[in-house]
N, C-alpha and C positions, 0 to 999 in steps of 0.2 A: 695318361695329361691330354689336356683337351686343347684345340689351338682356337683362339677367338678369332673371329673375322675383323679383318682390318676395317675401320668404318671409312665410307667413300667421303669425298669431300663435299662441303654444302653445295647446292645449287644456288646459283647467284640469283638474286630478286629482280624480275623482268623489269625494265622501267615503267613507268607510266605511259599510258595511253597518249597522254597530251604530249608529254616528254617525247615520245617517240615520233608526232606529227610534227612538233617542232624542228627536231632533227632531221626530217626529212625535208621539211620547206627548206631551212638552212641549205641543206645540200644539192637542193634543185635550182636556190637561187645562184649558190656559187658555180653550178654546173652551167648553167645559161650565160653568167657573166663571163665566164671562158671561153664562150663560142659556141658551148654546147648547143644541140638544136633535139626538139622531142617530136616525133612522129605522131599521130593519130593515128589509132588502127581501128576499123571498124570493129563492132561487137561480132563476136561470134568467130573472128580471123585469128588462125594459130599460126605461128612460127614454126612448128613441128613439124616435119616431113616421114611420112609413113614410108619408108624405106623396103619393108619388106611387109606382107601380106597379113591380114589377121591369125593371132595364134589363137588355135581351137582345141580345147582339150575335151576327153571323154571321161564322163564320171561313170562310175560304175563296171559293169562287166564288160569284158574284153570283146571285141565285135567278132563275128564268128569269119573264118578262112574261107 
């Protein structure tokens, strides 16, 4: 007796790009009307902090001791 796999739920269709843009614009307007503010950050600036050094991996043979 073979077991049939259960079908996965159908994926939701992504909203059209224009619809997404309108939603973002509406949310931004509501945020600003509620007293929120937007900070302008220079290009290339990131909020991520590098708390640990870079991670280096060695591919191939093991180094000699």
